[in-house]
C-alpha positions, 0 to 999 in steps of 0.5 A: 121704201118708207122714210122717217118724217117726225110729226113734231118738225117742219120741213123745206121742199128741199129737205132740211127740217127744223124744230119749233121754239126760240132757238131751233135745231136745223138738219136734213131729212131721212129722205135726203141723207138716203138719196145723197148716199154716204155723207163724206164732208160738211161745210157749215156756218160759224157761231154768230153767223146770220141765216136767212130763210131760203138762202143756202147756209152751207154744202153737204158732199157725199159719194154721189153728189155735192149739194147746197144746204138751205135755211128753213129759218132766219136768225143767228147761228148759236151752235154748230154740231162740230162732231159732224167735221170728224164724223159726217156719217152721223147725218146718215146714221141719225139725221133727226138726232145726233146728225143735227147741223145747227141751233139757230136763234130765230129773228122771226118764225117762219110761216112757209114750212111744211108740216109732216103730212105735207112733206111726206106726200112730197117724197111719196 
């Protein structure tokens, strides 16, 4: 099976993705949502919370498993995708679009993220 791995994103080995910029979006990958199965619940931080790269920032629950979510970047949460609380299946339907989880204003760029080729190799 082949999974979508957009070239313009950066990835954690734990299957979270982030965009580039001063304010970035964060979510989980197509591979991760497929492994989890149907997403039924998300626990996410609030606006204003501080994240540290590599630390758990929330929980995702599916019909198969409960997993921690890890921050690919450090910074302040400036937006949370509130629609996911009512429609967690958006993470399954569109993990890189409507299924985004957070927007974070970066403290500093994160250097230890994988590019698309390295992430695709990891999940191959």
